[in-house]
N, C-alpha and C positions, 0 to 999 in steps of 0.2 A: 504494499499500500504506500502511495506516495504522500509526502507531508501536505498539510493544508496550505493553500495559497492565500496570503493575507492581502494581496494587492489585486485590484481588478485587472482583468485582462484587457489588452489594448495597447499596452506598452508605454504609457507615460502620462504626461500632463494633458489637461484639456487645452484646446486652442485658445490663445489669448486674442481678444478683440482689441484693436487699436482705438484710441480715443475714449475708452470706457474706464471710468474710475470705480473700481469695485473694492477699494480698501487695500489693495496690494501696495507694498512698500516700494518706493522709488518711482512710481508712476505719477505723472503730473496730470492735473486736470484744472479747469478754470472755474472760478466762482465770481458771481457778480455781488459786489458789496459797496453800498453807498454810491451807486452809480459808476463804479469803476470795476475793471476786470482784474481779478487777482489770480495768479498761478499758485497752486497749492500742491505740495508734495508731502506724502507720508514718509516719515523717517523711522526705521526700525530701531530697537534698543541696541542691537549690535553695531549699527552705523553711527550712533550718537556717542561721540568720544570726548566731548568738551562740555563745559558748563555754559548754560545760556540763561538769559532772564526773559521770562514770558511777559510780553507787553499787556496781556489781558489781566493777569493777577499780580504782576510785579514780583513773582516768586521765582526762585531758581529752578532750572531743569538740570538735574544732575546727569552725568554720563550714564548711559545704559537705559534711559527711560525713552520709550517711543514717544514721538511728538510730531508736530506739523510744521513745515516751513512754508511761509507765504510771502509773496511780494507782488507788487503791482506789475501788470504786463508791460508797461512802458517804463518801469523803474530800472534802476541800476542794480548791480550785484550787491552793493553795500546796503541796499534797502531791504534785503531779506530779513525776516523776523521769525524767530522760533517760538512757537505757541504750544502750550498743553493742548491736547485734543479737545478736552472739555471747554477750555477757554475759547478756542477757535469756534467751536459749535455755539457758544453763548455770547459771542462778540457783540451782538445786537442788544443783548440785555445788560451788558456791562457798561459802566460809565468810564470816563477818562480820568478819573480822580486817582492820581498816584499819591501815595502817602509815604514817601521815602524820606528817611531822616538824612541829615547833613552828612553823616559819616558812612552811609550805606554805599557799597560799591556800585558803580554804574557800568554794566556790561550787557 
């Protein structure tokens, strides 16, 4: 008797559809926000190697935490911002009130 097969037959992954954002990491899609077009990319925890500061909650995103990178379509590379996923999804419900102390690091 042969051992049980744990993988479905067919030899591999399903076909990837271009331009479709289904939550996979590294695939870009566009979002309209405040009348502007934003490019959004999902970053996996393995790819996140630095500390970032989320503009939505002003908290640190430590290395190894999956998050979202967003920038305006017409913007520069320096304008990319790293957001927590929940903060990006709630960006319309959040205010722009940052309560950072004078001694807090700015990055």
